[in-house]
ZAMARVO-419306 format. One line per field, with one value per residue: residue number from 1; residue in one letter; chain; x, y, z of N, C-alpha, C in turn. Coordinates in Angstrom, 1 decimal, always signed. Atoms other than C-alpha are relative to their C-alpha. Last residue first. Layout:
<rs>
i = (NUM,...)
aa = (a,...)
ch = (A,...)
n.X = (X,...)
n.Y = (Y,...)
n.Z = (Z,...)
ca.X = (X,...)
ca.Y = (Y,...)
ca.Z = (Z,...)
c.X = (X,...)
c.Y = (Y,...)
c.Z = (Z,...)
</rs>
This chain:
<rs>
i = (250,249,248,247,246,245,244,243,242,241,240,239,238,237,236,235,234,233,232,231,230,229,228,227,226,225,224,223,222,221,220,219,218,217,216,215,214,213,212,211,210,209,208,207,206,205,204,203,202,201,200,199,198,197,196,195,194,193,192,191,190,189,188,187,186,185,184,183,182,181,180,179,178,177,176,175,174,173,172,171,170,169,168,167,166,165,164,163,162,161,160,159,158,157,156,155,154,153,152,151,150,149,148,147,146,145,144,143,142,141,140,139,138,137,136,135,134,133,132,131,130,129,128,127,126,125,124,123,122,121,120,119,118,117,116,115,114,113,112,111,110,109,108,107,106,105,104,103,102,101,100,99,98,97,96,95,94,93,92,91,90,89,88,87,86,85,84,83,82,81,80,79,78,77,76,75,74,73,72,71,70,69,68,67,66,65,64,63,62,61,60,59,58,57,56,55,54,53,52,51,50,49,48,47,46,45,44,43,42,41,40,39,38,37,36,35,34,33,32,31,30,29,28,27,26,25,24,23,22,21,20,19,18,17,16,15,14,13,12,11,10,9,8,7,6,5,4,3,2,1)
aa = (s,a,a,t,l,k,g,d,r,m,h,l,t,a,d,t,l,d,l,f,e,t,d,h,t,v,l,i,t,a,a,n,f,e,r,t,l,e,c,l,m,s,m,v,a,a,s,r,d,h,d,l,a,a,t,p,e,d,v,l,l,l,q,p,n,g,v,l,a,r,a,i,n,v,r,q,r,q,g,g,s,l,q,h,p,r,r,h,s,a,d,a,m,g,v,a,a,l,l,d,l,s,e,r,q,l,g,k,r,s,r,g,q,l,m,g,t,l,v,l,q,e,l,a,t,l,s,g,l,l,n,p,q,q,f,v,i,g,t,t,g,l,r,l,q,t,r,a,r,d,n,l,a,t,t,e,v,g,n,i,t,l,t,g,a,t,p,a,l,l,t,a,a,v,a,l,l,s,s,k,g,s,g,s,p,g,v,l,s,t,v,t,g,a,h,a,a,m,s,v,n,d,l,a,l,l,t,k,d,e,g,d,p,y,e,l,t,v,n,s,l,s,l,v,p,e,l,s,g,r,s,t,k,p,s,a,t,q,h,a,a,s,d,l,p,l,s,t,q,m)
ch = (A,A,A,A,A,A,A,A,A,A,A,A,A,A,A,A,A,A,A,A,A,A,A,A,A,A,A,A,A,A,A,A,A,A,A,A,A,A,A,A,A,A,A,A,A,A,A,A,A,A,A,A,A,A,A,A,A,A,A,A,A,A,A,A,A,A,A,A,A,A,A,A,A,A,A,A,A,A,A,A,A,A,A,A,A,A,A,A,A,A,A,A,A,A,A,A,A,A,A,A,A,A,A,A,A,A,A,A,A,A,A,A,A,A,A,A,A,A,A,A,A,A,A,A,A,A,A,A,A,A,A,A,A,A,A,A,A,A,A,A,A,A,A,A,A,A,A,A,A,A,A,A,A,A,A,A,A,A,A,A,A,A,A,A,A,A,A,A,A,A,A,A,A,A,A,A,A,A,A,A,A,A,A,A,A,A,A,A,A,A,A,A,A,A,A,A,A,A,A,A,A,A,A,A,A,A,A,A,A,A,A,A,A,A,A,A,A,A,A,A,A,A,A,A,A,A,A,A,A,A,A,A,A,A,A,A,A,A,A,A,A,A,A,A,A,A,A,A,A,A)
n.X = (+1.2,+0.2,+1.1,+1.2,+0.7,+1.1,-0.3,-0.6,-0.5,-0.9,-1.1,-0.5,-0.8,+0.0,+1.0,-0.6,-0.3,+1.3,+0.5,+0.5,+1.2,+1.1,+1.3,+0.3,+0.0,-0.1,-0.1,+0.3,-1.0,+0.3,-0.8,+0.7,-1.0,-0.4,+1.2,+0.1,-1.2,+0.3,+1.6,-0.4,-0.8,+1.1,+0.8,-0.7,-0.1,+1.2,+0.0,-0.6,+0.8,+1.2,+1.0,+0.6,-0.6,-0.7,+0.4,-0.5,+0.1,-0.5,-0.2,-0.2,-0.7,+0.2,+1.5,+0.0,+1.7,+0.0,-0.8,+1.0,+0.4,-1.1,-0.3,+0.9,-0.2,-1.0,+0.7,+0.7,-1.1,-0.2,+1.0,-0.1,+0.6,+1.2,+0.4,+0.0,+0.9,-0.7,-0.3,-1.3,-0.7,-1.4,-0.6,-0.5,-1.4,+0.1,-0.2,+1.1,+1.4,-0.3,-0.3,+1.4,+0.6,-0.4,+0.9,+1.7,+0.1,+0.2,+1.4,+0.7,+0.4,-0.7,+0.9,-0.6,+1.2,-0.3,-1.4,+0.2,+1.0,-1.3,-0.5,+0.9,+0.0,-1.2,-0.3,+1.2,+1.4,+1.1,-0.6,-0.1,-1.7,-0.1,-1.3,+0.1,-0.7,+0.2,-0.5,-0.1,-0.2,-0.4,+0.1,+1.5,+0.7,-0.4,+0.4,+1.4,+0.4,-0.3,+0.8,+1.3,-0.3,-0.1,-1.3,-1.0,-0.7,-1.1,-1.5,-0.3,-1.2,-0.1,+0.3,+0.2,+0.3,+0.4,-0.6,+1.0,+1.0,-0.4,+0.4,+0.8,-0.3,-1.3,-1.2,-1.2,+0.8,+0.0,-1.4,-0.4,+0.8,-0.6,-1.2,+0.5,-0.5,+0.9,-0.9,-1.5,-0.9,-0.5,-0.3,-0.7,-0.7,-0.1,-0.7,+0.4,+1.1,-0.1,+0.5,+0.4,-0.3,+1.0,+0.7,+0.8,+1.0,+0.5,+1.3,+0.5,+1.1,+0.8,+0.5,+1.1,+0.7,-0.6,-0.9,+0.1,-0.7,-1.3,-0.8,-1.6,-0.6,-1.5,-0.5,+0.9,-1.0,+0.7,-1.0,-1.3,-0.9,-1.1,+0.9,+0.3,+0.2,-0.7,-1.0,-0.3,+1.2,-0.5,+0.8,+0.6,+0.2,+0.4,-0.4,-0.1,-1.4,-0.7,+0.5,-1.0,+0.2,+0.0,+0.0,+0.6,-0.7,+0.6)
n.Y = (+0.2,+1.4,+0.5,+0.0,+0.1,-0.8,-1.2,-0.6,+0.8,-1.0,+0.9,-0.5,+0.6,-0.4,-0.9,-1.3,-0.8,-0.9,-1.6,-0.7,+0.9,-0.7,+0.6,+1.0,+1.6,+0.8,+1.4,+0.6,+1.1,+0.0,+0.0,-1.3,-1.1,+0.0,-0.8,-1.2,-0.7,-0.4,-0.6,-0.9,-0.7,-0.5,-1.2,-1.2,-0.9,-0.6,-1.0,-0.7,-0.4,-0.5,+1.1,+0.6,+1.5,+0.7,+1.6,+0.6,+1.4,+0.5,+1.4,+0.3,+1.2,+0.6,-0.3,-0.7,-0.1,-1.4,-0.7,-1.1,-1.0,-1.0,-1.3,-0.9,-1.0,-1.0,-1.0,-1.2,-1.0,-1.2,-0.8,-0.9,+0.4,-0.3,+0.3,+1.4,+0.7,-0.4,+0.8,+0.2,-1.3,+0.6,+1.2,-0.3,+0.4,+1.2,+1.1,-0.1,+0.5,+1.3,+0.5,-0.2,+1.0,+1.2,-0.2,+0.3,+1.1,+1.1,-0.2,-0.2,+1.4,+0.7,-0.1,-0.8,-1.4,-1.0,-0.5,-1.5,-0.6,-0.6,-0.8,-1.4,-0.2,-0.9,-1.2,-0.7,+0.6,-0.8,+0.0,+1.3,+0.1,-0.4,-0.5,-0.9,+1.0,+1.3,+1.0,+1.3,+0.9,+1.5,+1.2,+0.3,-0.5,+0.7,+1.3,+0.3,-0.3,+1.2,+1.1,-0.5,+0.3,+1.5,+0.5,+0.0,-1.3,-0.1,+0.6,+0.5,-0.6,-1.4,-0.8,+0.9,-0.8,+0.9,-0.6,+0.4,-1.1,-0.8,+0.1,-1.1,-0.6,+0.6,-1.3,+0.1,-0.5,-1.8,-0.6,+0.3,-0.9,-1.5,-0.2,-0.2,-1.1,-1.2,-0.9,-0.5,+0.7,-0.2,+1.4,-0.2,+1.5,-0.3,+0.8,+0.8,+1.2,+0.9,-0.7,+1.0,-0.7,+0.8,-0.8,+0.7,-1.0,-0.8,-0.6,+0.8,-0.6,+0.7,-0.4,+0.6,-0.9,-1.3,+0.4,+1.2,+0.2,+0.5,+0.6,+0.9,+0.6,+0.4,-0.1,-1.0,-0.1,-0.4,-0.1,-0.1,+1.5,+0.0,+1.3,-0.8,-1.2,-0.4,-1.1,-0.5,+0.1,-0.2,-1.0,+1.0,-0.1,+1.0,+0.0,+1.3,-0.3,-0.5,-1.5,-1.1,-0.5,-1.5,-0.5,-1.0,-0.4,+0.8)
n.Z = (+0.3,+0.3,-1.1,+0.0,-1.2,+0.2,-1.1,+0.8,+1.3,+0.4,+0.9,+1.1,+1.0,+1.5,+0.5,+0.1,-1.2,-0.8,+0.5,-1.2,-0.7,+0.4,-0.7,+0.9,-0.5,+1.4,-0.3,+1.3,+0.1,+1.6,+1.1,+0.9,-0.1,-1.3,-0.5,+0.7,-0.7,-1.3,+0.1,+0.7,-1.0,-1.1,+1.0,+0.3,-1.2,-0.7,+0.7,-0.6,-1.2,+0.0,+0.2,-1.0,-0.4,+0.9,+0.2,-1.5,+0.0,+0.9,+0.1,+1.3,-0.1,+1.2,+0.8,+1.1,+0.4,+0.4,-0.7,-1.0,+1.0,+0.4,-1.3,+0.4,+1.2,-0.4,-1.1,+0.7,+0.2,-1.0,-0.3,+1.0,+1.0,+0.3,-0.7,+0.1,+1.4,+0.6,+1.1,+0.0,+0.1,+0.7,-0.7,-1.6,-0.1,-0.5,+1.3,+1.2,-0.7,+0.3,+1.4,+0.6,-0.3,+0.6,+1.3,-0.1,-0.6,+1.1,+0.5,-1.1,-0.5,-0.7,-1.1,-0.8,-0.1,+1.1,+0.0,-0.8,+1.3,+0.9,-0.7,-0.1,+1.4,+0.4,-0.8,+0.4,-0.3,-1.1,-1.4,-0.5,-0.3,-1.8,+0.0,-1.0,-1.0,+0.5,+0.9,-0.1,+1.3,-0.5,+0.8,+0.2,-1.1,-1.4,+0.0,+0.2,-1.2,-1.0,-0.1,-0.4,-1.3,-0.6,+0.3,-1.0,-0.3,+1.0,-0.1,+1.3,+0.2,+0.2,-1.3,-1.1,-1.0,-1.3,-1.3,-0.7,+0.1,+1.1,+1.3,+0.2,+1.4,+0.3,+0.2,-1.0,-1.3,+0.2,-0.4,-1.4,-0.6,+0.5,-0.8,-1.6,-0.6,+0.6,+1.1,+0.0,+0.4,+1.4,+0.6,+1.4,+0.7,+1.5,+0.6,+1.6,-0.3,-1.4,-1.0,-1.0,-1.5,-1.3,-1.1,-1.1,-0.3,+1.5,-0.4,-0.6,-0.7,-0.2,-1.3,-0.2,+0.4,+0.4,+1.0,+0.3,+1.2,-0.2,+1.3,-0.4,+1.0,-0.2,+1.3,+1.0,+1.2,+1.2,+1.2,-0.4,+0.2,+0.7,+0.8,+1.5,-0.2,-1.2,+0.4,-1.1,-1.0,-1.4,-0.8,-1.2,-1.5,-0.8,-1.6,-0.4,-0.1,+1.0,+0.7,+0.7,+1.3,+0.1,+1.7,+0.8,+1.3,+1.3)
ca.X = (-6.1,-3.0,-2.6,+0.4,+3.9,+6.4,+10.0,+9.4,+6.9,+5.3,+2.5,+0.7,-1.5,-3.3,-4.3,-2.4,-3.8,-5.7,-2.2,-1.3,-1.5,+0.6,+3.5,+6.3,+6.7,+7.9,+6.2,+5.8,+5.0,+3.8,+3.8,+1.4,+3.5,+0.4,-1.0,+2.2,+3.0,-0.2,+0.3,+4.1,+2.9,+0.3,+3.0,+5.3,+2.8,+1.8,+5.5,+6.1,+3.1,+4.2,+7.9,+10.5,+13.3,+11.5,+9.1,+10.6,+10.6,+11.9,+10.4,+10.5,+9.2,+8.4,+7.5,+10.2,+9.6,+13.5,+14.2,+11.4,+13.9,+15.7,+12.3,+11.8,+15.3,+14.6,+11.5,+13.6,+16.1,+13.0,+11.8,+15.1,+15.3,+17.6,+21.0,+23.0,+21.6,+22.7,+20.3,+19.9,+16.5,+15.2,+12.2,+11.1,+10.8,+7.2,+7.6,+6.1,+8.3,+11.5,+10.5,+9.7,+13.3,+14.8,+12.9,+14.1,+17.7,+17.8,+17.0,+20.7,+22.7,+22.7,+21.0,+23.0,+20.9,+23.9,+23.6,+19.7,+20.8,+23.7,+20.5,+18.7,+21.6,+22.5,+19.1,+18.9,+22.5,+25.6,+28.6,+26.8,+25.9,+22.2,+21.9,+18.2,+18.1,+15.5,+16.0,+13.8,+14.5,+13.3,+13.2,+12.6,+15.8,+18.5,+17.1,+17.0,+20.5,+21.6,+20.0,+21.7,+25.2,+24.5,+23.4,+19.8,+17.6,+16.6,+15.1,+12.0,+11.2,+7.5,+7.6,+9.7,+9.3,+11.1,+11.3,+11.5,+14.5,+17.6,+16.8,+19.0,+19.9,+20.0,+17.3,+15.4,+12.3,+15.3,+16.4,+12.7,+11.9,+15.1,+14.1,+10.7,+12.1,+10.9,+14.1,+12.3,+8.3,+6.0,+4.5,+4.4,+2.3,+1.4,+0.7,-1.0,-1.1,+0.6,+0.4,+2.1,+2.4,+2.9,+4.4,+7.0,+8.1,+9.9,+12.3,+14.9,+15.8,+19.0,+21.5,+23.9,+26.8,+29.1,+27.6,+24.5,+24.8,+21.7,+18.7,+16.0,+12.9,+10.4,+7.3,+6.3,+7.5,+5.6,+6.4,+4.8,+1.7,-0.1,-3.4,-1.5,-0.9,+0.5,-2.1,-4.5,-6.6,-4.6,-5.7,-2.9,-2.0,-0.8,-0.4,-0.7,-0.8,-3.9,-5.6,-5.2,-7.9,-6.5,-7.8,-7.4,-6.5,-8.0)
ca.Y = (-163.0,-161.7,-157.8,-156.9,-155.8,-156.0,-157.2,-159.8,-161.5,-160.3,-161.2,-159.4,-161.1,-159.2,-159.8,-163.2,-166.1,-166.8,-167.3,-170.6,-173.1,-170.4,-171.7,-170.1,-167.2,-163.6,-162.0,-158.1,-157.4,-154.0,-154.6,-154.0,-156.1,-158.6,-158.0,-159.0,-161.9,-163.4,-163.4,-165.1,-167.5,-168.7,-168.8,-170.8,-173.1,-174.0,-174.6,-177.0,-178.8,-179.1,-179.8,-176.8,-175.8,-173.2,-172.2,-168.7,-167.7,-164.0,-161.9,-158.1,-156.7,-153.0,-151.2,-152.8,-153.9,-153.5,-157.0,-158.5,-160.0,-161.9,-163.4,-164.4,-166.1,-167.8,-169.3,-170.5,-172.2,-174.0,-175.2,-176.7,-178.4,-176.9,-178.1,-177.3,-173.8,-173.5,-173.9,-171.4,-169.9,-173.4,-173.4,-170.1,-171.0,-170.6,-168.0,-165.2,-166.7,-166.1,-162.6,-162.4,-163.8,-161.2,-158.4,-159.5,-159.8,-156.7,-154.5,-153.8,-154.8,-151.4,-150.3,-149.4,-151.3,-153.5,-154.4,-155.2,-158.0,-159.4,-159.9,-161.6,-164.3,-164.5,-165.8,-168.5,-169.4,-168.3,-170.2,-171.3,-167.9,-168.0,-167.9,-168.4,-169.3,-167.6,-164.6,-162.8,-159.1,-156.6,-152.8,-149.5,-148.5,-150.7,-149.5,-146.1,-146.1,-148.0,-145.5,-142.3,-144.2,-145.0,-141.4,-140.3,-138.8,-142.3,-142.9,-140.8,-140.5,-140.7,-144.1,-145.8,-143.9,-145.4,-143.2,-143.9,-144.4,-146.7,-147.9,-147.9,-151.4,-152.5,-150.0,-153.0,-152.1,-152.0,-155.7,-157.0,-155.8,-157.3,-160.7,-160.6,-159.7,-162.2,-164.4,-167.6,-167.4,-165.1,-164.4,-161.6,-162.1,-158.5,-159.2,-156.2,-154.6,-151.5,-150.5,-151.8,-149.4,-150.6,-149.3,-150.9,-149.1,-152.2,-153.9,-156.2,-154.8,-156.1,-153.7,-154.1,-152.0,-154.8,-157.5,-157.1,-154.1,-154.2,-152.1,-151.4,-149.1,-147.6,-145.9,-145.0,-147.5,-146.9,-148.5,-147.5,-146.5,-143.4,-144.4,-142.9,-144.0,-147.3,-148.5,-151.4,-152.9,-150.9,-151.6,-153.9,-151.7,-151.8,-149.0,-149.5,-145.7,-146.1,-148.1,-151.8,-153.8,-155.7,-159.3,-159.9,-163.2,-163.8)
ca.Z = (-33.6,-31.9,-32.1,-34.3,-34.0,-37.2,-36.6,-39.5,-37.6,-33.8,-32.4,-29.1,-26.8,-24.0,-20.4,-19.5,-18.4,-21.5,-23.2,-21.4,-24.2,-26.4,-24.6,-26.7,-24.4,-24.3,-21.4,-20.9,-17.1,-16.1,-12.1,-9.7,-7.1,-6.3,-10.0,-11.6,-8.9,-10.1,-13.7,-13.0,-10.7,-13.1,-15.9,-13.4,-12.5,-15.7,-16.9,-14.0,-15.0,-18.7,-18.2,-18.1,-20.0,-22.1,-19.4,-18.5,-22.3,-21.5,-19.0,-18.5,-15.5,-15.4,-12.1,-10.0,-6.4,-5.5,-6.0,-8.1,-10.6,-8.0,-7.0,-11.0,-11.1,-7.7,-9.2,-12.3,-9.9,-8.5,-11.7,-12.8,-9.4,-6.7,-5.1,-7.7,-7.7,-3.5,-1.0,+1.9,+0.9,+0.2,+2.9,+1.8,-2.2,-2.9,-5.1,-2.6,+0.5,-1.9,-2.0,+1.6,+2.2,+0.1,+1.7,+5.0,+4.0,+2.0,+5.1,+6.0,+3.0,+1.6,-1.9,-4.8,-7.0,-7.2,-3.7,-4.1,-6.7,-4.2,-1.7,-4.1,-5.0,-1.4,-0.5,-3.0,-1.7,-3.6,-5.1,-8.3,-9.3,-10.9,-14.9,-14.6,-18.2,-20.0,-18.0,-15.9,-16.0,-13.4,-14.3,-12.5,-10.3,-12.0,-15.6,-14.9,-13.4,-16.7,-18.6,-17.1,-17.7,-21.1,-21.9,-21.8,-24.7,-25.8,-22.5,-22.5,-18.7,-17.9,-15.9,-19.1,-22.5,-25.3,-28.7,-32.5,-34.6,-34.5,-31.1,-28.0,-26.9,-23.2,-22.2,-21.1,-23.2,-26.4,-25.2,-25.0,-28.5,-29.8,-28.2,-29.7,-33.2,-35.6,-35.6,-34.2,-34.6,-32.8,-29.3,-26.9,-23.8,-22.1,-18.3,-16.7,-13.0,-14.1,-18.0,-21.1,-24.1,-27.6,-31.0,-33.4,-36.4,-38.2,-35.3,-36.4,-39.7,-40.6,-42.3,-45.3,-46.3,-45.8,-43.5,-41.3,-39.5,-37.0,-37.2,-34.8,-35.4,-32.7,-33.8,-30.3,-27.4,-24.2,-20.6,-17.4,-19.2,-17.6,-15.6,-12.9,-9.0,-9.0,-11.1,-11.4,-14.0,-16.5,-20.3,-22.3,-25.4,-28.8,-31.0,-34.9,-35.4,-37.4,-35.0,-34.7,-32.5,-29.7,-29.0,-25.2,-23.4,-19.9)
c.X = (-0.9,-1.6,-0.2,-0.4,-1.4,-0.8,-1.3,+0.6,+0.5,+0.7,+0.8,+0.9,+0.8,+1.3,-0.2,-1.2,+0.5,+0.6,-0.9,-0.3,-0.4,-1.4,-1.2,-1.2,-0.5,-0.2,+0.2,+0.7,-0.1,+0.6,-0.3,+0.9,-0.4,+1.2,+0.4,-0.9,-0.1,+0.8,-0.3,-1.2,+0.2,+0.9,-1.0,-0.6,+0.7,+0.1,-1.5,-0.2,+0.6,-0.5,-1.3,-0.8,-0.6,+0.6,+0.8,-0.4,+0.5,+0.0,+0.2,+0.5,+0.0,+0.8,-0.3,-1.5,+0.0,-1.6,+0.0,+0.5,-1.0,-0.7,+0.9,+0.0,-1.0,+0.1,+0.9,-0.9,-0.9,+0.9,-0.2,-1.3,+0.1,-0.3,-1.7,-0.9,+0.5,-0.4,+0.8,+0.7,+1.5,+0.9,+1.3,+0.7,+0.6,+1.3,+0.0,+0.1,-1.0,-1.3,+0.0,-0.2,-1.7,-0.9,+0.0,-0.7,-1.4,-0.4,+0.0,-1.4,-1.2,-0.5,+1.1,-0.4,+0.7,-0.7,+0.2,+1.0,-0.2,-1.1,+1.3,+0.6,-1.2,-0.1,+0.9,+0.0,-1.0,-1.4,-1.0,+0.6,-0.2,+1.5,+0.3,+1.5,+0.0,+0.3,-0.4,+0.4,-0.2,-0.1,+0.6,-0.3,-1.6,-1.3,+0.0,-0.7,-1.5,-0.7,+0.0,-1.2,-1.6,-0.2,-0.1,+1.1,+0.9,+0.6,+0.8,+1.5,+0.2,+1.4,+0.3,-0.5,-0.2,-0.2,-0.5,+0.4,-1.0,-0.8,+0.4,-0.5,-1.0,+0.6,+1.6,+0.9,+1.0,-1.0,-0.2,+1.3,+0.6,-1.0,+0.7,+1.2,-0.5,+0.3,-1.1,+0.5,+1.5,+1.3,+0.3,+0.6,+0.5,+0.7,-0.2,+1.0,-0.3,-0.8,+0.2,-0.4,-0.4,+0.3,-0.9,-0.7,-0.9,-1.2,-0.5,-1.3,-0.8,-1.1,-1.1,-0.7,-1.4,-1.0,+0.5,+0.9,-0.2,+0.8,+1.2,+0.6,+1.3,+0.6,+1.5,+1.0,-0.9,+1.3,-0.9,+0.9,+1.0,+0.6,+1.2,-0.3,+0.0,+0.1,+0.7,+1.0,+0.5,-1.2,+0.2,-0.8,-0.7,+0.0,-0.8,+0.5,+0.8,+1.4,+1.1,-0.6,+1.4,+0.0,+0.1,+0.2,-1.0,+0.4)
c.Y = (-0.9,+0.0,-1.6,-0.7,+0.1,-0.4,+0.9,+1.5,+1.1,-0.9,+0.6,-0.9,+0.8,-1.0,+0.2,+1.1,+1.5,+0.5,+0.4,+1.7,+0.9,-0.7,+0.7,-0.5,-0.8,-1.5,-0.5,-1.7,-0.1,-1.1,+0.2,+0.3,+1.2,+1.1,+0.4,+0.8,+1.5,+0.9,+0.3,+1.2,+1.4,+0.7,+0.4,+1.2,+1.2,+0.5,+0.7,+1.6,+1.2,+0.4,+0.8,-0.9,-0.5,-1.2,-0.7,-1.3,-0.7,-1.4,-0.6,-1.7,-0.6,-1.3,-0.6,+0.1,+1.0,+0.5,+1.4,+0.8,+1.1,+1.3,+1.0,+0.7,+0.9,+1.2,+0.8,+1.0,+1.1,+1.3,+0.9,+1.1,+1.2,-0.5,+0.2,-0.9,-1.6,-0.3,+0.6,-1.1,-0.1,+1.4,-0.3,-0.9,+0.1,-0.7,-1.2,-0.8,-0.4,-0.8,-1.3,-0.3,+0.2,-1.1,-1.2,+0.0,-0.2,-1.5,-0.9,+0.2,-0.3,-1.3,-0.6,-0.1,+1.2,+0.5,+0.9,+0.6,+1.2,+1.0,+0.8,+1.2,+1.5,+0.5,+1.0,+1.2,+0.7,-0.6,+0.7,+0.0,-1.1,-0.2,+0.5,+0.5,+0.7,-0.9,-1.2,-0.7,-1.3,-0.5,-1.4,-1.6,-0.3,+0.8,-0.8,-1.5,+0.0,+0.3,-1.3,-1.6,+0.2,+0.1,-1.3,-0.9,+0.0,+1.2,+0.1,-0.3,-0.6,+0.7,+1.7,+1.2,-1.2,+0.6,-1.5,+0.5,-0.3,+1.1,+0.9,-0.1,+1.2,+0.1,-0.5,+0.8,+0.1,+0.5,+1.6,+0.5,-0.1,+1.0,+1.4,+0.2,+0.1,+1.1,+0.8,+1.1,+0.4,-0.9,+0.2,-1.3,+0.4,-1.2,+0.4,-0.9,-1.1,-1.0,-0.9,+0.8,-1.8,+0.8,-0.7,+1.0,-0.4,+0.8,+0.8,+0.4,-0.8,+0.6,-1.2,+0.2,-0.5,+0.9,+1.5,-0.2,-1.4,+0.2,-0.5,-0.4,-0.5,-1.2,-0.4,-0.1,+0.6,+0.2,+0.4,-0.2,+0.2,-1.1,+0.7,-0.8,+1.0,+1.5,+0.2,+0.9,+0.6,-0.9,-0.1,+1.3,-0.8,+0.2,-1.1,-0.3,-1.3,+0.2,+0.0,+1.1,+0.9,+0.4,+1.5,+0.2,+1.1,+1.0)
c.Z = (+1.0,-0.5,-0.6,+0.9,-0.4,+1.3,-0.1,+0.4,-0.7,-1.4,-0.8,-0.9,-0.9,-0.5,-1.6,-0.7,+0.2,+1.4,+0.8,-0.3,+1.5,+0.8,-0.1,+0.2,-1.4,+0.4,-1.4,+0.1,-1.7,-0.4,-1.5,-1.1,-0.8,-0.3,+1.7,+0.4,-0.7,+0.8,+1.5,-0.1,-0.5,+1.3,+1.0,-0.5,-0.1,+1.1,+0.4,-0.6,+0.7,+1.3,-0.1,-0.7,+1.0,+0.2,-1.0,+0.2,+1.1,+0.0,-1.1,+0.0,-1.5,+0.3,-1.0,-0.9,-1.2,-0.3,+0.0,+1.2,+0.7,-0.9,-0.4,+1.5,+0.0,-0.7,+0.6,+0.8,-0.7,-0.1,+1.5,+0.2,-1.3,-1.4,-0.4,+0.8,+0.0,-1.7,-1.0,-0.8,+0.3,-0.4,-1.0,+0.7,+1.7,+0.5,+0.6,-1.2,-1.4,+0.7,-0.5,-1.3,-0.3,+0.2,-0.9,-1.1,-0.1,+0.2,-1.0,-0.8,+0.9,+0.4,+1.2,+1.4,+0.7,-0.4,-1.2,+0.1,+0.7,-1.2,-0.9,+0.7,-0.1,-1.6,-0.4,+0.7,-0.6,+0.2,+0.8,+1.6,+0.7,+0.2,+1.8,+0.1,+1.5,+0.6,-0.5,-1.3,+0.3,-1.3,+0.5,-0.4,-0.3,+0.8,+1.4,+0.2,+0.0,+1.3,+0.8,+0.0,+0.9,+1.4,+0.4,-0.5,+1.0,+0.0,-1.1,+0.1,-1.5,-0.7,-0.6,+1.1,+1.2,+0.9,+0.9,+1.5,+0.9,-0.3,-1.2,-1.6,-0.3,-1.5,-0.3,-0.1,+0.9,+1.5,+0.1,+0.4,+1.5,+0.8,-0.1,+0.9,+1.5,+0.6,-0.1,-1.0,+0.4,-0.4,-1.6,-0.8,-1.5,-0.4,-1.5,-0.2,-1.3,+0.4,+1.4,+1.5,+0.8,+1.1,+1.0,+0.8,+0.9,+0.7,-0.9,+0.5,+1.1,+0.8,+0.2,+1.5,+0.1,-0.6,-0.7,-1.4,+0.0,-1.3,+0.5,-1.0,+0.7,-1.2,+0.1,-1.1,-0.9,-1.0,-1.1,-1.2,+0.6,-0.4,-1.5,-0.8,-1.2,+0.1,+1.0,-0.4,+1.0,+0.6,+1.3,+0.9,+0.9,+1.1,+0.9,+1.4,+0.4,+0.5,-0.9,-0.3,-0.3,-1.2,+0.2,-1.4,-0.7,-1.2)
</rs>
């Protein structure tokens, strides 16, 4: 159920944990994060403005707001793809802004799954091979990955399509493979960017419901950027972004 979260003096937004991987500490914590981009000569664009939030295992936090409000920038910082200009980002107790690029990459591979707006599946690989390759990129051996990958495809309702290539799948099926791929390695943090942007209503409803169910089944902390306000009641909390600032949804 959607929760309206009160703002405290630190503007700290958090979804309370329903389950935990053994700790009440948040999987993800942003504290006073600011992100600036160069924007022409001697100018900067303020993408994130003193943002603080936390995400706990087993919860889905939806993030809504107009285009250009900073939602994608927040996801990029949470994924350690962008380093904040100021403030701190902590994942599983590790303060990431103190790490070098190599260490951040290793942390991301070990903790974070990303569901992209477009599935970006490799055309020459089957659904099963997409997942196996992801596990190998995490530094794991092929042994054992096939069984895990088949189980994940079954979890998203794609067991019978494991040997199909992207051109043989519908848009909804490709997005399901995209979600299964993000779950390889049982990530603690799941970052989801507009998963229903290219889907019709019924497929959107199915994907949103599935993401919420998988979050609880895999005990992940999920941050979900979405424009589908119709489905916000499925999530645990809703946060709103505007002009780089984060507030609780009313």
